[in-house]
Each structure stands twice: as structure tokens, then as C-alpha cells.
DSSP file (Angstrom, degrees, kcal/mol; ACC not computed):
  #  RESIDUE AA STRUCTURE BP1 BP2  ACC     N-H-->O    O-->H-N    N-H-->O    O-->H-N    TCO  KAPPA ALPHA  PHI   PSI    X-CA   Y-CA   Z-CA
    1    1 A X     >        0   0    0      0, 0.0     4,-0.8     0, 0.0     3,-0.2   0.000 360.0 360.0 360.0 137.7    6.8   -3.1  -14.6
    2    2 A X  H >>  +     0   0    0      1,-0.2     4,-0.6     2,-0.2     3,-0.6   0.866 360.0  56.4 -72.2 -34.5    3.6   -4.4  -16.1
    3    3 A X  H >> S+     0   0    0      1,-0.2     3,-0.8     2,-0.2     4,-0.5   0.800  96.0  64.4 -68.9 -26.0    1.5   -1.6  -14.6
    4    4 A X  H >4 S+     0   0    0      1,-0.3     3,-1.1    -3,-0.2    -1,-0.2   0.867  94.9  59.9 -59.1 -37.2    3.5    1.0  -16.1
    5    5 A X  H << S+     0   0    0     -4,-0.8    -1,-0.3    -3,-0.6    -2,-0.2   0.793 101.9  54.5 -61.0 -29.0    2.4   -0.2  -19.5
    6    6 A X  H << S+     0   0    0     -3,-0.8    -1,-0.2    -4,-0.6     2,-0.2   0.568  97.1  80.9 -78.4 -15.8   -1.2    0.5  -18.4
    7    7 A X  S << S-     0   0    0     -3,-1.1   104,-0.1    -4,-0.5     2,-0.1  -0.617  87.0-108.4 -94.7 153.7   -0.5    4.2  -17.5
    8    8 A X     >  -     0   0    0     -2,-0.2     4,-2.7     1,-0.1     5,-0.2  -0.368  37.9-105.8 -67.2 160.0   -0.2    7.0  -19.9
    9    9 A X  H  > S+     0   0    0      1,-0.2     4,-1.4     2,-0.2    -1,-0.1   0.896 122.2  50.3 -54.3 -43.1    3.3    8.3  -20.4
   10   10 A X  H  > S+     0   0    0      2,-0.2     4,-0.7     1,-0.2     3,-0.2   0.922 110.5  47.5 -62.2 -47.4    2.5   11.4  -18.3
   11   11 A X  H >4 S+     0   0    0      1,-0.2     3,-0.9     2,-0.2    -2,-0.2   0.910 111.6  51.3 -61.2 -42.7    1.1    9.3  -15.4
   12   12 A X  H 3< S+     0   0    0     -4,-2.7    21,-0.6     1,-0.2    22,-0.2   0.796 108.5  51.9 -65.1 -26.8    4.0    7.0  -15.5
   13   13 A X  H 3< S+     0   0    0     -4,-1.4     2,-0.7    -3,-0.2    -1,-0.2   0.618  93.6  82.6 -79.8 -15.3    6.5    9.9  -15.3
   14   14 A X  S << S-     0   0    0     -3,-0.9    20,-0.1    -4,-0.7     2,-0.1  -0.824  76.6-140.9 -99.4 110.8    4.8   11.5  -12.3
   15   15 A X        -     0   0    0     -2,-0.7     2,-0.3    18,-0.2    -2,-0.1  -0.424  14.7-154.7 -74.6 146.7    5.9    9.9   -9.0
   16   16 A X     >  -     0   0    0     -2,-0.1     4,-2.0     1,-0.1     5,-0.2  -0.854  25.0-120.2-115.2 155.1    3.3    9.4   -6.3
   17   17 A X  H  > S+     0   0    0     -2,-0.3     4,-2.5     1,-0.2     5,-0.2   0.857 115.0  54.0 -60.9 -37.0    3.8    9.2   -2.5
   18   18 A X  H  > S+     0   0    0      1,-0.2     4,-2.3     2,-0.2    -1,-0.2   0.898 108.2  48.8 -64.8 -38.9    2.3    5.7   -2.5
   19   19 A X  H  > S+     0   0    0      2,-0.2     4,-1.7     1,-0.2    -2,-0.2   0.846 110.5  49.0 -68.1 -34.2    4.8    4.6   -5.1
   20   20 A X  H  X S+     0   0    0     -4,-2.0     4,-2.2     2,-0.2    -2,-0.2   0.930 110.8  51.8 -67.3 -43.3    7.8    6.0   -3.3
   21   21 A X  H  X S+     0   0    0     -4,-2.5     4,-1.9     1,-0.2    -2,-0.2   0.934 107.7  53.6 -56.0 -44.6    6.5    4.2   -0.1
   22   22 A X  H  <>S+     0   0    0     -4,-2.3     5,-2.9     1,-0.2    -1,-0.2   0.897 105.5  52.2 -57.5 -40.2    6.3    1.0   -2.1
   23   23 A X  H ><5S+     0   0    0     -4,-1.7     3,-2.0     1,-0.2    -1,-0.2   0.957 109.0  50.8 -60.4 -49.8    9.9    1.4   -3.2
   24   24 A X  H 3<5S+     0   0    0     -4,-2.2    -1,-0.2     1,-0.3    -2,-0.2   0.786 109.0  51.5 -58.4 -32.2   10.9    1.8    0.4
   25   25 A X  T 3<5S-     0   0    0     -4,-1.9    -1,-0.3    -5,-0.2    -2,-0.2   0.258 115.6-113.5 -89.5  10.4    9.0   -1.3    1.3
   26   26 A X  T < 5 +     0   0    0     -3,-2.0    -3,-0.2    -5,-0.1    -2,-0.1   0.762  66.6 150.8  61.4  29.3   10.6   -3.4   -1.3
   27   27 A X      < -     0   0    0     -5,-2.9    -1,-0.1    -6,-0.2     3,-0.1  -0.051  49.8-135.8 -78.2-175.0    7.3   -3.7   -3.2
   28   28 A X  S    S+     0   0    0      1,-0.1     2,-0.4   -27,-0.0    -1,-0.1   0.244  79.0  93.5-127.7   8.9    6.8   -4.1   -6.9
   29   29 A X        +     0   0    0     53,-0.1     2,-0.3    52,-0.1    -7,-0.1  -0.331  67.3  90.7-104.5  48.8    3.9   -1.7   -7.5
   30   30 A X        -     0   0    0     -2,-0.4   -26,-0.2    -8,-0.1     2,-0.1  -0.926  65.7-121.2-139.2 163.9    5.9    1.4   -8.5
   31   31 A X     >  -     0   0    0     -2,-0.3     4,-1.9   -28,-0.1     5,-0.1  -0.430  33.3-103.5 -98.2 173.8    7.3    3.1  -11.6
   32   32 A X  H  > S+     0   0    0      2,-0.2     4,-2.4     1,-0.2     5,-0.2   0.890 123.2  55.6 -60.9 -42.9   10.7    4.0  -12.7
   33   33 A X  H  > S+     0   0    0    -21,-0.6     4,-2.7     1,-0.2    -1,-0.2   0.895 107.8  48.4 -58.7 -41.5    9.9    7.7  -11.8
   34   34 A X  H  > S+     0   0    0    -22,-0.2     4,-2.4     2,-0.2    -1,-0.2   0.861 109.9  51.0 -72.4 -35.2    8.9    6.6   -8.3
   35   35 A X  H  X S+     0   0    0     -4,-1.9     4,-1.4     2,-0.2    -1,-0.2   0.899 111.3  47.9 -65.0 -39.9   12.1    4.7   -7.8
   36   36 A X  H  X S+     0   0    0     -4,-2.4     4,-2.3     2,-0.2    -2,-0.2   0.929 112.9  49.4 -64.7 -45.7   14.1    7.7   -9.0
   37   37 A X  H  X S+     0   0    0     -4,-2.7     4,-3.0     1,-0.2     5,-0.2   0.906 107.3  54.2 -61.1 -41.0   12.2   10.0   -6.6
   38   38 A X  H  X S+     0   0    0     -4,-2.4     4,-1.8     1,-0.2    -1,-0.2   0.810 107.6  51.6 -64.1 -29.9   12.7    7.6   -3.7
   39   39 A X  H  X S+     0   0    0     -4,-1.4     4,-1.5     2,-0.2    -1,-0.2   0.905 110.7  47.2 -67.5 -45.5   16.4    7.8   -4.4
   40   40 A X  H  X S+     0   0    0     -4,-2.3     4,-2.0     1,-0.2    -2,-0.2   0.934 113.0  48.4 -61.8 -45.0   16.4   11.6   -4.3
   41   41 A X  H  X S+     0   0    0     -4,-3.0     4,-3.6     1,-0.2     7,-0.2   0.888 107.3  55.8 -65.8 -38.0   14.4   11.7   -1.2
   42   42 A X  H  < S+     0   0    0     -4,-1.8    -1,-0.2    -5,-0.2    -2,-0.2   0.890 107.5  51.0 -59.0 -36.7   16.7    9.1    0.5
   43   43 A X  H  < S+     0   0    0     -4,-1.5     3,-0.4     1,-0.2    -2,-0.2   0.901 117.0  37.6 -65.4 -42.3   19.5   11.5   -0.3
   44   44 A X  H  < S+     0   0    0     -4,-2.0     2,-0.4     1,-0.3    -2,-0.2   0.868 133.2  25.6 -77.7 -38.5   17.8   14.5    1.2
   45   45 A X    ><  -     0   0    0     -4,-3.6     3,-2.7    -5,-0.2     4,-0.3  -0.751  69.3-175.8-130.3  84.3   16.2   12.6    4.1
   46   46 A X  T >  S+     0   0    0     -2,-0.4     3,-0.5    -3,-0.4     4,-0.4   0.765  83.4  54.4 -55.1 -30.6   18.4    9.5    4.8
   47   47 A X  T 3> S+     0   0    0      1,-0.2     4,-2.9     2,-0.1    -1,-0.3   0.435  79.4  98.6 -85.3   4.2   16.0    8.1    7.5
   48   48 A X  H <> S+     0   0    0     -3,-2.7     4,-2.6    -7,-0.2    -1,-0.2   0.901  83.9  46.8 -60.5 -40.3   13.0    8.2    5.1
   49   49 A X  H <> S+     0   0    0     -3,-0.5     4,-2.5    -4,-0.3    -1,-0.2   0.936 112.3  50.1 -64.9 -45.9   13.2    4.5    4.3
   50   50 A X  H  > S+     0   0    0     -4,-0.4     4,-2.3     1,-0.2    -2,-0.2   0.889 110.4  50.7 -56.9 -44.0   13.6    3.7    8.0
   51   51 A X  H  X S+     0   0    0     -4,-2.9     4,-2.8     2,-0.2    -2,-0.2   0.946 109.9  49.1 -63.3 -45.7   10.5    5.8    8.8
   52   52 A X  H  X S+     0   0    0     -4,-2.6     4,-2.4     1,-0.2    -2,-0.2   0.915 112.4  48.7 -57.1 -42.8    8.4    4.0    6.1
   53   53 A X  H  X S+     0   0    0     -4,-2.5     4,-2.3     2,-0.2    -1,-0.2   0.871 112.8  47.2 -65.0 -38.8    9.5    0.6    7.4
   54   54 A X  H  X S+     0   0    0     -4,-2.3     4,-2.7     2,-0.2    -2,-0.2   0.877 111.2  51.7 -68.1 -40.7    8.7    1.5   11.0
   55   55 A X  H  X S+     0   0    0     -4,-2.8     4,-2.4     2,-0.2    -2,-0.2   0.947 112.0  45.6 -61.1 -49.6    5.3    3.0   10.0
   56   56 A X  H  X S+     0   0    0     -4,-2.4     4,-2.4     1,-0.2     5,-0.2   0.928 111.4  52.7 -60.5 -46.7    4.4   -0.2    8.1
   57   57 A X  H  X S+     0   0    0     -4,-2.3     4,-2.9     1,-0.2     5,-0.2   0.938 109.5  48.8 -57.1 -46.6    5.6   -2.5   10.9
   58   58 A X  H  X S+     0   0    0     -4,-2.7     4,-3.2     1,-0.2     5,-0.3   0.963 109.7  52.0 -59.1 -47.3    3.5   -0.6   13.4
   59   59 A X  H  X S+     0   0    0     -4,-2.4     4,-2.3     1,-0.2    -1,-0.2   0.906 112.5  45.9 -49.2 -46.7    0.4   -0.8   11.1
   60   60 A X  H  X S+     0   0    0     -4,-2.4     4,-2.9     2,-0.2    -1,-0.2   0.894 112.8  48.8 -70.7 -41.9    0.9   -4.6   10.8
   61   61 A X  H  X S+     0   0    0     -4,-2.9     4,-2.7    -5,-0.2     5,-0.2   0.951 114.4  46.7 -65.8 -43.5    1.5   -5.1   14.6
   62   62 A X  H  X S+     0   0    0     -4,-3.2     4,-2.5    -5,-0.2    -2,-0.2   0.921 114.1  46.6 -61.5 -43.6   -1.6   -3.1   15.4
   63   63 A X  H  X S+     0   0    0     -4,-2.3     4,-2.4    -5,-0.3     5,-0.2   0.946 113.8  48.8 -64.9 -48.9   -3.7   -4.9   12.8
   64   64 A X  H  X S+     0   0    0     -4,-2.9     4,-2.5     1,-0.2    -2,-0.2   0.941 111.3  49.8 -56.7 -48.2   -2.5   -8.3   14.0
   65   65 A X  H  X S+     0   0    0     -4,-2.7     4,-1.5     1,-0.2    -1,-0.2   0.939 110.3  49.4 -60.1 -46.8   -3.2   -7.5   17.6
   66   66 A X  H  <>S+     0   0    0     -4,-2.5     5,-1.9     1,-0.2     3,-0.3   0.909 112.6  48.7 -61.5 -38.7   -6.8   -6.3   16.9
   67   67 A X  H ><5S+     0   0    0     -4,-2.4     3,-1.6     1,-0.2    -1,-0.2   0.906 108.8  52.4 -66.5 -39.6   -7.4   -9.5   14.9
   68   68 A X  H 3<5S+     0   0    0     -4,-2.5    -1,-0.2     1,-0.3    -2,-0.2   0.725 102.9  60.1 -69.8 -21.8   -6.0  -11.6   17.7
   69   69 A X  T 3<5S-     0   0    0     -4,-1.5    -1,-0.3    -3,-0.3    -2,-0.2   0.454 126.6 -98.6 -81.0  -3.1   -8.4   -9.8   20.1
   70   70 A X  T < 5S+     0   0    0     -3,-1.6     2,-0.2     1,-0.3    -3,-0.2   0.430  70.5 151.1 101.4  -0.3  -11.4  -11.0   18.0
   71   71 A X      < +     0   0    0     -5,-1.9    -1,-0.3     1,-0.2    -2,-0.1  -0.507  15.5 175.4 -64.9 129.1  -12.0   -8.0   16.0
   72   72 A X        +     0   0    0     -2,-0.2    27,-2.9     1,-0.1     2,-0.4   0.479  53.7  65.8-118.2  -5.9  -13.6   -9.3   12.7
   73   73 A X  E     +a   99   0A   0     25,-0.2     2,-0.4     2,-0.0    27,-0.3  -0.980  59.0 177.2-127.1 133.9  -14.5   -6.2   10.7
   74   74 A X  E     -a  100   0A   0     25,-1.9    27,-1.7    -2,-0.4     2,-0.5  -0.986  18.6-159.6-136.7 142.9  -11.9   -3.8    9.4
   75   75 A X  E     -a  101   0A   0     -2,-0.4     2,-0.8    25,-0.2    27,-0.2  -0.991  11.6-155.6-124.3 118.9  -12.0   -0.6    7.2
   76   76 A X  E     -a  102   0A   0     25,-2.8    27,-2.6    -2,-0.5     2,-1.0  -0.857   4.5-161.5 -98.8 104.7   -8.8    0.3    5.6
   77   77 A X  E     +a  103   0A   0     -2,-0.8     2,-0.2    25,-0.2    27,-0.2  -0.772  25.9 171.9 -91.8  99.9   -8.8    4.0    4.9
   78   78 A X  E     -a  104   0A   0     25,-2.4    27,-1.1    -2,-1.0     4,-0.0  -0.618  34.5-164.8-111.7 167.0   -6.1    4.4    2.2
   79   79 A X        +     0   0    0     -2,-0.2    30,-0.3    25,-0.2     2,-0.2   0.400  69.1   4.6-126.4   0.9   -4.9    7.1    0.0
   80   80 A X  S    S-     0   0    0     28,-0.1     2,-0.3   -62,-0.1    28,-0.1  -0.569  97.8 -17.5-155.0-147.9   -2.8    5.4   -2.6
   81   81 A X        -     0   0    0     -2,-0.2    -2,-0.1     1,-0.1   -52,-0.1  -0.595  62.3-111.5 -84.4 129.4   -1.6    2.2   -4.1
   82   82 A X        +     0   0    0     -2,-0.3     2,-0.1     1,-0.1    -1,-0.1  -0.241  44.2 175.0 -52.8 145.8   -1.7   -1.0   -2.1
   83   83 A X        -     0   0    0      1,-0.2     3,-0.4   -56,-0.1     2,-0.3  -0.231  38.7 -21.7-126.6-142.3    1.7   -2.3   -1.1
   84   84 A X  S    S-     0   0    0      1,-0.2    -1,-0.2    -2,-0.1   -57,-0.1  -0.562 118.2  -2.7 -82.3 136.0    3.2   -5.1    1.0
   85   85 A X  S    S-     0   0    0     -2,-0.3    -1,-0.2     1,-0.1     5,-0.0   0.945  82.3-161.7  52.1  65.1    1.2   -6.9    3.7
   86   86 A X    >>  -     0   0    0     -3,-0.4     4,-2.2     1,-0.1     3,-0.5  -0.228  34.5 -93.0 -67.4 161.1   -2.0   -4.8    3.5
   87   87 A X  H 3> S+     0   0    0      1,-0.2     4,-2.7     2,-0.2     5,-0.3   0.911 126.0  49.0 -44.6 -56.4   -4.6   -4.8    6.3
   88   88 A X  H 3> S+     0   0    0      1,-0.2     4,-2.3     2,-0.2    -1,-0.2   0.858 110.0  51.2 -57.7 -37.5   -6.7   -7.6    4.7
   89   89 A X  H <> S+     0   0    0     -3,-0.5     4,-0.7     2,-0.2    -1,-0.2   0.930 114.0  43.4 -68.3 -43.2   -3.7   -9.8    4.2
   90   90 A X  H >X S+     0   0    0     -4,-2.2     4,-0.7     1,-0.2     3,-0.6   0.921 116.4  47.1 -64.4 -45.6   -2.6   -9.4    7.8
   91   91 A X  H >X S+     0   0    0     -4,-2.7     4,-2.9    -5,-0.2     3,-1.0   0.895 109.2  52.8 -63.2 -44.0   -6.0   -9.8    9.2
   92   92 A X  H 3< S+     0   0    0     -4,-2.3    -1,-0.2    -5,-0.3    -2,-0.2   0.618  98.2  63.5 -80.3  -9.6   -6.9  -12.9    7.2
   93   93 A X  H << S+     0   0    0     -4,-0.7    -1,-0.3    -3,-0.6     3,-0.2   0.800 113.7  37.5 -74.0 -26.8   -3.8  -14.7    8.3
   94   94 A X  H << S+     0   0    0     -3,-1.0     2,-0.4    -4,-0.7    -2,-0.2   0.903 137.4   9.8 -82.0 -52.1   -5.3  -14.5   11.8
   95   95 A X    ><  -     0   0    0     -4,-2.9     3,-2.0     1,-0.1    -1,-0.2  -0.892  56.6-164.8-142.6 104.2   -9.0  -15.0   10.9
   96   96 A X  T 3  S+     0   0    0     -2,-0.4    -4,-0.1     1,-0.3    -1,-0.1   0.713  92.1  60.2 -63.5 -20.4  -10.1  -16.1    7.4
   97   97 A X  T 3  S+     0   0    0      2,-0.1    -1,-0.3    -5,-0.0    -5,-0.1   0.457  76.6 120.0 -87.4   1.6  -13.7  -15.0    8.2
   98   98 A X    <   -     0   0    0     -3,-2.0     2,-0.3    -7,-0.1   -25,-0.2  -0.348  46.3-164.8 -64.9 145.0  -12.7  -11.4    8.9
   99   99 A X  E     +a   73   0A   0    -27,-2.9   -25,-1.9    21,-0.0     2,-0.3  -0.903  22.6 125.5-129.8 160.4  -14.5   -8.9    6.6
  100  100 A X  E     -ab  74 120A   0     19,-1.4    21,-1.1    -2,-0.3     2,-0.3  -0.978  37.3-116.5 176.8-165.8  -13.9   -5.4    5.7
  101  101 A X  E     -ab  75 121A   0    -27,-1.7   -25,-2.8    -2,-0.3     2,-0.5  -0.981  14.9-123.7-154.0 164.1  -13.4   -2.9    2.9
  102  102 A X  E     -ab  76 122A   0     19,-3.0    21,-3.0    -2,-0.3     2,-0.5  -0.948  21.1-165.2-113.4 130.5  -10.9   -0.5    1.5
  103  103 A X  E     -a   77   0A   0    -27,-2.6   -25,-2.4    -2,-0.5     2,-0.4  -0.979   6.5-170.9-119.3 120.9  -11.9    3.2    1.1
  104  104 A X  E     -a   78   0A   0     -2,-0.5   -25,-0.2   -27,-0.2     3,-0.1  -0.871  27.5-138.3-111.8 147.0   -9.7    5.3   -1.0
  105  105 A X  S    S-     0   0    0    -27,-1.1     2,-0.3    -2,-0.4   -26,-0.1   0.737  90.5  -8.3 -71.7 -20.3   -9.9    9.0   -1.4
  106  106 A X  S    S-     0   0    0    -26,-0.1    -1,-0.2    -3,-0.0     3,-0.1  -0.967 102.8 -56.3-160.0 171.5   -9.4    8.6   -5.1
  107  107 A X  S >  S-     0   0    0     -2,-0.3     2,-1.2     1,-0.2     3,-0.7  -0.251  77.3 -83.2 -57.1 146.6   -8.4    5.9   -7.5
  108  108 A X  G >  S-     0   0    0      1,-0.3     3,-2.8     3,-0.2    -1,-0.2  -0.297  89.3 -50.5 -61.0  93.4   -5.1    4.3   -6.5
  109  109 A X  G 3  S-     0   0    0     -2,-1.2    -1,-0.3     1,-0.3     3,-0.1   0.693 103.3 -60.2  53.9  29.0   -2.6    6.7   -8.0
  110  110 A X  G <  S+     0   0    0     -3,-0.7    -1,-0.3     1,-0.3     2,-0.2   0.473 108.8 125.3  81.4   4.8   -4.3    6.7  -11.4
  111  111 A X  S <  S-     0   0    0     -3,-2.8    -1,-0.3     1,-0.1    -3,-0.2  -0.529  73.2 -83.3 -94.4 162.6   -3.6    3.0  -11.7
  112  112 A X        -     0   0    0     -2,-0.2     2,-0.2  -109,-0.1    -1,-0.1  -0.342  51.7-106.6 -62.6 141.6   -6.3    0.3  -12.4
  113  113 A X        -     0   0    0      1,-0.1     2,-0.1    -3,-0.1    -1,-0.1  -0.441  29.6-125.0 -63.3 132.5   -8.2   -0.8   -9.3
  114  114 A X        -     0   0    0     -2,-0.2     8,-0.2     1,-0.1     3,-0.1  -0.513  32.8-105.1 -75.7 156.6   -7.3   -4.2   -8.0
  115  115 A X        -     0   0    0      1,-0.1    -1,-0.1    -2,-0.1     2,-0.1  -0.256  42.9 -84.0 -74.3 164.5  -10.3   -6.6   -7.6
  116  116 A X        -     0   0    0      6,-0.1     2,-0.4     3,-0.0     5,-0.2  -0.405  49.6-165.9 -62.0 140.9  -11.8   -7.5   -4.3
  117  117 A X  B >   -C  120   0A   0      3,-1.8     3,-2.1     1,-0.1    -3,-0.0  -0.996  54.5 -12.1-137.2 136.2  -10.0  -10.2   -2.5
  118  118 A X  T 3  S-     0   0    0     -2,-0.4    -1,-0.1     1,-0.3     3,-0.1   0.800 127.0 -45.2  56.4  38.6  -11.0  -12.4    0.4
  119  119 A X  T 3  S+     0   0    0      1,-0.2   -19,-1.4   -20,-0.1     2,-0.7   0.442 113.8 112.8  86.3  -2.1  -14.0  -10.5    1.6
  120  120 A X  E <   -bC 100 117A   0     -3,-2.1    -3,-1.8   -21,-0.2     2,-0.3  -0.907  46.0-174.1-104.5 112.5  -12.3   -7.1    1.3
  121  121 A X  E     -b  101   0A   0    -21,-1.1   -19,-3.0    -2,-0.7     2,-0.4  -0.748  22.4-125.4-103.0 152.5  -13.7   -4.9   -1.3
  122  122 A X  E      b  102   0A   0     -2,-0.3   -19,-0.2   -21,-0.2    -6,-0.1  -0.809 360.0 360.0-100.4 136.8  -12.6   -1.6   -2.5
  123  123 A X              0   0    0    -21,-3.0   -20,-0.2    -2,-0.4    -1,-0.1   0.305 360.0 360.0-123.7 360.0  -15.1    1.3   -2.5
């Protein structure tokens, strides 16, 4: 993974919840350590991957519905690394003029911050 090369060896070896979530969503923004942790968690909690998928599906349905109702401003309060079909991607499929921002409690899992895309900036 290209992002792993940008992380220190210690950071790349420490799995994050966001990276494990990304593994379960068939994303590409996770490290080998996160893939291994996801496998261990799947063994201990077999339904973990199903729960992650259901959580993401609900988020996307709710976001899509709000955009279809005419909501044009969104604030994505995140805690980790972006993954598949983020809020801004779902919203802007419905309304290209929608605006919003991403607010993270801390930098995304120690990884470089992605640039602002399509009117959604990270703060």
C-alpha cells in the first residue's frame, strides 16, 4: 500500500479502528497490520464484518435520503480514515452543489490528510 510507505514503521505496525473498518468495507486505505487485526477480530466476533457493512449502508441511505429532500449542507464528524462512499461522495451524486466539511477529532489515523474535494474541506 502506498500510504504505508508514508508512515513510520511504528505507525504502520499499529492497527487503527478506521483501518480495520476499511478492511471490512473492501477499501484500500489500510495497512497490513490492520488487515491482520481485522482477521483476528473476525475470528473473535464473526459478525463484525456484517455489522460494519450494515453501519455503512445505513449511513449511505440516510445521507442519500437527506440529499434527496433538498438538504445542501453537510458536516461529516469523523474520527478516522476516510473509506468507501464517504458522505461527500454520496451527497454529490445527488446534488453537485451541496457543500459541507469534514471535522476529525485528530488527524486521520496518523496518515497524511487528503485534500479538499468537491466543496468538502477537512478542518
